[in-house]
N, C-alpha and C positions, 0 to 999 in steps of 0.2 A: 330825786323825789318822783314817785310813781304818779302818773296822771290817772284819775278815776275814769272808768270806761264811759260814763255819761258825757264827760268833757271831750274825750276823744271822738265820740259820736257827734257831738255838737260841732267840733272842728271840721269834721268831714262833711257834715250837712251844710254848714255855712260856706265852706269852700265850693261845694257843688252849686250852691245858690249864687256864686259869683262875687262874694265879698272879698275884699283884698285881705291879705294875710295880716296886715297891720290892723285893719278893722276887726278881724276875728280875735286877734290878740288882746285888743283893748276891751272888746265886749266880754270875753271870757276870763280876763285877768290872768293871762299866761303870756310867756315871751314868744316872740316871732319864730325863734328856733324850734320851739315846741310845736307851734302851728305848722311850720314847714315839715317837720318830721312826720306828723300824723296825716297831714293833707296829701303828702306824696306817697304814702303807703298804698300798696295794691290791695284791693278788696277781694279777699279769697272767695267771698260769697258770689261774686260776679263770674267766677270760673265754673260755677255749678252748671250741670246740664240737666235735661229733663229726666234722665235715668238715675240721678242722684250721685253721679260720679264726676269729680272735678277734672280739670285738664291734666292733673298729675296722676289720675287713676285712683285717687282716694275717695272715700265716701264724703259727700258734702256734709257740712255741719248740720246736725239735726236729722240726718238720714238714719232710719231704723233698718238695720240689716239682720237683726235677730231679736226675738222676744221669747223669753223662757228662762229656765234656771241657768245661772252663770256657768255651772259645771258642764252643762250640755252645749252651751254656746261658745265658750272661750276654749276652742280646741285647736290643735295644730292644723288640722285640715281646713277648718273654717277661716282662720286668720291667714293661712297660706293662700287660699283662694281669694280672699278679700284684697290682699296686698300684692298678689302676683309673684310671690317669692316664698321659698321654704322658711317657715317659722316654727319654732319649738316653744310650746307653752308649758310652764311649770307652776304647780300650786303646792307650796310648802309652808307649813305653820301658819296658814291663813293668809299668806301673801301670794299674789299672782305676778309672774314674770313672763315676758315673751322675748325670744331671741331669734335673730336671723341666723340660719344655719347653712 
């Protein structure tokens, strides 16, 4: 069963506040295994740097790297520069695809 994102956020918040995993499980009505799973997850947002690039070289969540028409922004060159590897973009029958080449 999928855990709703607000519950995941509550698990992580309560864990940071120092509650035991058993206390979190009782308070949120989830099992301790679920609490352990989400409390132990790394927070990708913490990897973000001031320039909007995370430790893996990817744009941080919410980083705006282009604003304008999709056809002008979703290009081979732009995606290749963004991800630091050659990428080919295709637009066929209204669907977009990007492939590493």
